[in-house]
N, C-alpha and C positions, 0 to 999 in steps of 0.2 A: 658520394652517394647518388643513387639514381633519383633525379628530381621528379620524374614522372611518378615513381613509387611513393615518394614523399607526398606529392600532391594528391595521389589517390587516397592515401591514409587520412590526409587532412579533410578530404571530402567525406570521409567515413566517420568524422568526429574527433580525430586526433589533432593535437597541436603540432606545430612543426617539430618541436623538440621531442615530443612523444613519438612521432613518426621516425625520427632519426635514431632514437634509442631502441625502438622496437626492431627496426631494420638491421641495426648493428647486432642485436642479439640473434636475429635470424641467421645472419652471416656467420656469427661466431659459434652458433649452436648453443653454447653456454659461455658466459663470460663474467668477469669482475668489472667493477666500476672503472678501474684503471684501463682495462682493455676497451671498454665502451668509449671512454674518453679519447683514446688514441684514434678510434675509428671515426668518431663524430666531431671531435674538436671542442666538445662541450666541457665545461668545468665540472669537477667532481661533485661539489655541493648541489649544483643544478641537477645532475644526473640522479642523485639520491632522491630529490624531490619528485622528479619525473617517474622514477621507478616505483615510488610509493603509490602514485596515482594509477599507474598501469597495473600494479598488483591488485589494488582495490577494485579495479574494473575487470579483473580476470584475464588480462592479456599477457601478463608476465607472472612468473612465480619464482620464489627463492629456493634454491637447492639446499636442503637441510644438512646439518652436520658437516659443514665446511669451515676450515679455519679462517678463510677469507670469504666474505660474502660473495656468493656466486649466483647468477640468475640465468634463467632461460625463458625464451618467448614461447607462448602457446601457439599451436598451429593456426595459421591464418583463417581456417574454416570457422574458428571461434568468433572472429570478427563478423563473418557473414551471418552466422546464426543470430548474433545479437542484433544486427541490422534487420534481419527478417522478423525477429520477435518484436522489435520496436515498431516496424511497419505494420505488423498485425495488430498490435495494441492500439496504434494510432487509428487504424481503420475501424476498430470496434468503437472508438470514441467519436469518430467523425460525425455521425448523425447528430449527436448531442451538441458538439461544438458548432455545427451549422445553425442550430436554433438560437444561438446566443446573440443578443443585441438586435436592434432595429434602427433604421434611420430616424434621426431627430430625437433619439432617446439616449440617456446615459448608458454607456456600455458597461457590462459587468466586469468585475475584477476577477481575474483568473490566475491561480497559482498552481504550478506543477511540481510534484515531488517524485523522484525515482530512487531515493535512497531510504534505507530502513530508518535512519535517524529522522529524516524529514517527515516520513509517514507517521512514525511514532509520536513526534511532536504535535502533529495535528490531532491524533487520537487523544493525547493528554489534554489538549485544548477543549476537545468536544466533551469529555467527561466532567469538565469543570463548569459547564453551563447548567442552567436550571432545568431545561427539558430538551428532549431530542427524540427523533424517530429514526430507528435503525432498520434497514432491510439488508440483512447480512448473513454471512456464513462464519459463525464463530469458530468452528473447528478449522477452517482455512486460516483465519487470523492467528489462531494458536499454533498453526504449523509454521507460519512465518515469524511469529513472536512468541516462542515457547513460554508458557506460564502467564501470558498477558491477561487472559480472561479471568483466571483465578485471582490474580493481583488486583484487577479492576473490581471484581465482586467483593473481595475482602475490604477494599477501600470504601465501598458503599456501605458494607455492614458496620464498619467501624465509624461511620459518619464523617470520615475524612472527605467524602464526596457526597453531594446532596442532589444528585441527578435524578429527576423523574423522567422515565422514558418508556417508549413502546419498542418492542423488538419483533420483527417479522422474519421468520426463518423457514428453511425448507423442512419438509416432514421426513427426516431421516433419523436413525437412532443416535448418531453422533450429535446432532443438533438438539434433539429432545433431551439428551443427558445434560447438556449445558443449559438448556432452557429451564430444567428443573432446579438448577442452582440459582439461576437469575431470579425466578419468581419467589424465592425465599426472601428476597431483599425488598424492603418497603419501597413503594413507588415504582416498581418495575412490573410491566405487563408484557406477556409474550403470547404470540399466536404463530401457528405454523400453517403453511400452505400445502394442503394435501396433494395437490396435483404437481407440485414442484419438488424434485428430488435433489436438486443441487443449485446453489447460487454462487457464481464465481466472481461477481462484481458486487461490492458493498456500496449501498447508497445510504448516506446519513444526512438528515435534515436537522439543522440547528441554527438558531438565530435567523439571519437572512441568508444562509449559506447552504449549499449542498456539496458534500464531499463524496466524490466518486472514486472508489478504489478498485483496481484490478487485482484480484487475489490469485492470479495464475502463477506460473513458474517464476516470473520476474515481476513482482508487484510494483505498481506505480499509482499515484493519486493525483486527481485534479480537484481543486477546491474552487467553486464558483460562488462569488459573493454578489447576489443580485436579488432584490425583492421580486422583480418580475419573473425571473427564471424559477425561483422557488414557488411562487404563486401558481405558475403554469404547470410545473412537474409534480408537485406534491399531491394534488387531487388524484392522480393516477395511482399512487401508492396507497392513498386512503381507500380506494376501491378494493385493492388487494387486501388491505387490513380487514375490511368488512367481511371478506370471504374466508378469512383465516379461522382456524380452530384454536380456541383459547387453551393455553397450558395453565393448569392450576397446581397449587401445592399438593404434595403427597398428602393423603388423608390424615396421617399422624400429625403432620405439621399444621394442617387446617384445624384439627381439634385443639391443638395447643395455642394457635394464634389465629382465631377465626377472623375473617375479613369479608366485607360485602363483595358479592360477585359483580363483575363488570358486565353491564348489559351488552348484548351482542352488537347493537348498533352504535355503541359509543365510540367516538373517535378522538374526542378531546382528552388531553392528558389529565391525569388526576392531579 
């Protein structure tokens, strides 16, 4: 196999074995594990593991309805698009990353997640805390995790979750519809920003952490654990909260479950 091509793929995020299997499938057009093994010299059990990882990342797919498992590689342009997307996402986060830490002080703990499972695990951790401040796009979250918002709201209603939170959202019909569901739940307060029609990055403050989630085509999350960072960034979002328009319960619901209004200037959680 061409060592230069293998090295190129390694520089693009592939392991050596992944590069060998991918190049073998490119050469074969489509092939079985046995055929891949003959070209690469790799053992069959290893190839199965490598193929599983490549399929998960979208570089290889299995051809359906074949008696023998047969695979084919995606066009190399897919790799380029993923690299470009990753570079764009990193560029968006760079200004925030540059603000982290300072000489002579304890540096923040930073965790990065780019899988659905990793992001979902953090969301589950967040709703388990006592209070939080969300600046988010719930219809975008529901697009990536279908049914997640209703599942979360049901959990709050059934008292399985005891989260008291504020939610700041864009002023669009999709968000207002979800907002009306959220405000039916005790301890949840929602405001919308009239001048903003879309939010593609989710900011969540909880404990001494801020979770920043890109809700674009390929979501990823950065969790920063730092008292200093949270103390520095949160006031910016508090100003936005002050400018937001409060979403209240539908009139029928207020008549059945009257509750005191939240003063416009209030920023502390109930």
